[in-house]
C-alpha positions in Angstrom: 0.3 -0.1 0.3 1.1 3.5 -1.5 1.7 6.3 1.5 -1.7 7.8 -0.5 -3.0 5.2 1.4 -2.1 4.8 4.2 -1.3 8.3 5.5 -4.8 9.1 6.0 -5.3 5.9 8.6 -3.0 7.6 10.6 -3.9 9.5 14.1 -3.9 13.4 13.4 -1.2 13.8 16.3 1.5 10.9 14.6 0.5 13.4 11.1 2.0 16.5 12.9 4.0 14.2 14.5 5.3 13.2 11.1 5.5 17.0 9.5 6.8 17.7 11.6 10.7 16.1 12.2 9.9 14.8 8.1 13.6 13.4 7.2 14.4 12.2 11.2 14.7 8.7 12.4 10.7 7.1 12.8 9.8 5.8 17.0 9.1 2.6 16.9 5.6 3.6 17.9 5.3 5.2 14.8 6.7 3.1 12.7 3.6 -0.2 13.6 1.0 2.4 13.5 2.5 2.6 9.6 1.8 -0.9 9.7 -1.4 -0.9 11.6 -2.7 1.2 8.9 -1.3 -0.8 6.4 1.7 0.9 5.8 4.9 -1.3 5.6 6.3 -2.6 8.4 9.7 -2.9 11.2 10.9 -5.4 8.5 9.8 -4.0 5.3 12.2 -3.1 2.9 11.0 -0.2 2.0 12.2 2.0 4.4 15.4 3.8 4.2 18.9 2.3 6.0 21.0 5.4 7.1 24.7 4.1 7.6 26.0 6.5 10.3 22.9 5.6 12.4 20.5 2.8 13.5 16.5 3.1 13.2 14.0 3.4 10.9 14.2 6.5 7.5 11.3 7.0 5.6 12.6 7.3 1.7 13.6 10.0 -0.4 10.3 10.1 -2.5 8.0 9.8 1.7 10.2 12.3 2.6 9.8 14.4 -0.7 5.8 13.6 0.0 4.8 14.7 3.5 7.3 18.0 2.6 5.2 18.7 -0.3 2.2 17.5 2.6 3.2 20.1 4.9 3.4 23.0 2.6 -0.2 22.4 1.1 1.0 20.9 -2.5 -1.5 18.0 -1.7 -4.5 17.2 0.6 -4.6 14.5 2.5 
């Protein structure tokens, strides 16, 4: 399922957190909520790897999509 499909299923506070912290490591509880909403689970290869730090990160295209949402370029 694409980000466009599961984004609206997240809690509003989670969406706001992801917008405010776009590009940062995604906390485990948010990864779990994304998986519950139909997104990738923590073991999915969709998540980007950051060599310098451990954790889950959105891939570049998802970061760009969230930035567009934050800038009202797309609607949810």
